[in-house]
C-alpha positions in Angstrom: -7.4 5.6 44.9 -11.0 5.6 46.1 -12.1 4.3 42.6 -9.4 1.9 42.5 -10.3 0.2 45.8 -13.9 0.3 44.8 -13.2 -1.7 41.7 -11.0 -4.0 43.3 -13.5 -4.9 46.1 -16.3 -5.2 43.6 -14.3 -7.6 41.5 -13.4 -9.6 44.8 -17.0 -9.8 45.8 -17.8 -10.9 42.1 -15.1 -13.8 42.4 -16.3 -14.8 45.8 -19.9 -15.1 44.3 -18.7 -17.2 41.4 -17.0 -19.3 44.0 -20.1 -19.9 46.0 -22.0 -20.5 42.8 -19.4 -22.9 42.0 -19.5 -24.9 45.3 -23.1 -25.0 45.4 -22.9 -26.7 41.9 -25.2 -24.0 40.3 -22.4 -22.9 37.9 -20.2 -25.5 36.2 -16.6 -25.4 36.2 -16.1 -24.8 32.3 -18.1 -21.6 32.9 -16.4 -20.5 36.2 -13.1 -20.8 34.7 -13.7 -18.2 32.3 -15.4 -15.8 34.8 -12.5 -16.5 37.3 -9.9 -15.4 34.5 -12.2 -12.2 33.7 -12.3 -11.5 37.4 -8.4 -11.7 37.8 -7.8 -9.4 34.7 -10.2 -6.8 36.2 -8.2 -6.9 39.5 -5.0 -6.5 37.8 -6.3 -3.7 35.5 -7.9 -2.1 38.6 -4.5 -2.4 40.5 -2.3 -1.0 37.9 -4.4 1.5 35.5 -1.4 2.4 33.7 -1.1 -1.2 32.2 -4.2 -0.5 30.2 -2.6 2.5 28.9 0.6 0.8 27.9 -1.5 -2.0 26.1 -3.5 0.7 24.2 -0.2 2.3 23.0 1.3 -1.1 22.1 -1.9 -1.9 20.0 -2.2 1.4 18.5 -5.5 2.6 20.2 -5.6 6.4 21.0 -8.0 5.9 24.0 -7.2 3.2 26.6 -11.0 3.0 27.5 -11.8 2.2 23.9 -9.3 -0.9 24.1 -11.2 -1.9 27.3 -14.8 -1.6 25.7 -13.4 -3.3 22.5 -11.9 -6.2 24.6 -15.4 -6.3 26.5 -17.3 -6.7 23.4 -15.1 -9.3 21.9 -15.5 -11.5 25.3 -19.3 -11.1 25.3 -19.2 -12.2 21.5 -17.1 -15.2 22.5 -19.6 -16.0 25.3 -22.7 -15.6 23.2 -21.0 -18.0 20.6 -20.1 -20.6 23.2 -23.5 -20.5 24.6 -25.1 -20.8 21.1 -23.2 -24.0 20.7 -24.2 -25.3 24.0 -27.8 -24.7 23.2 -27.5 -26.3 19.7 -25.8 -29.4 21.5 -28.6 -29.6 24.2 -31.4 -29.3 21.3 -29.9 -32.3 19.7 -29.9 -34.3 23.0 -33.5 -33.3 23.6 -34.7 -34.3 20.1 -32.9 -37.6 20.3 -34.3 -38.4 23.8 -37.7 -37.3 22.5 -37.3 -39.9 19.6 -36.3 -42.7 21.7 -39.1 -41.9 24.3 -41.6 -42.1 21.3 -40.2 -45.4 20.2 -40.2 -46.9 23.9 -43.8 -45.6 24.2 -44.4 -47.4 21.0 -43.1 -50.6 21.9 -45.1 -50.5 25.4 -48.3 -49.9 23.7 -47.6 -52.9 21.4 -46.7 -54.9 24.4 -49.8 -53.9 26.1 -52.0 -54.7 23.2 -50.5 -58.4 23.0 -48.3 -57.7 20.2 -44.6 -57.9 20.2 -42.8 -55.1 18.6 -41.3 -57.6 15.8 -44.7 -59.0 14.9 -46.3 -55.5 14.9 -45.7 -54.7 11.2 -47.4 -51.9 9.4 -46.9 -53.4 5.9 -48.2 -56.7 4.7 -45.9 -59.6 4.9 -44.1 -60.9 1.9 -45.5 -64.0 0.3 
């Protein structure tokens, strides 16, 4: 009973921390939703430990803790995949912004030198 109360209390503290991070805008909603669901599942499993045993029997897992570890590993893999996708998208956006900044810098330099970007040609004009 003490362990159940400890884990429920720990999960509630984590959920409160997630809400505080969300309210202070340090955590985005799309990430907070996932962690809120995980926290609620942890509260349910801590409150009713026999539920994990029934789920393990339903799936065919011998030891309920193995099912919990497998689910945790799958969750972490999904989070890693999601964050990898986010990093890839951010890299594309940063590259595009760097290219646009370089073009804008080149146009500004051309204007400072008295050339307009249209007349500043690197190739010879056609005859």
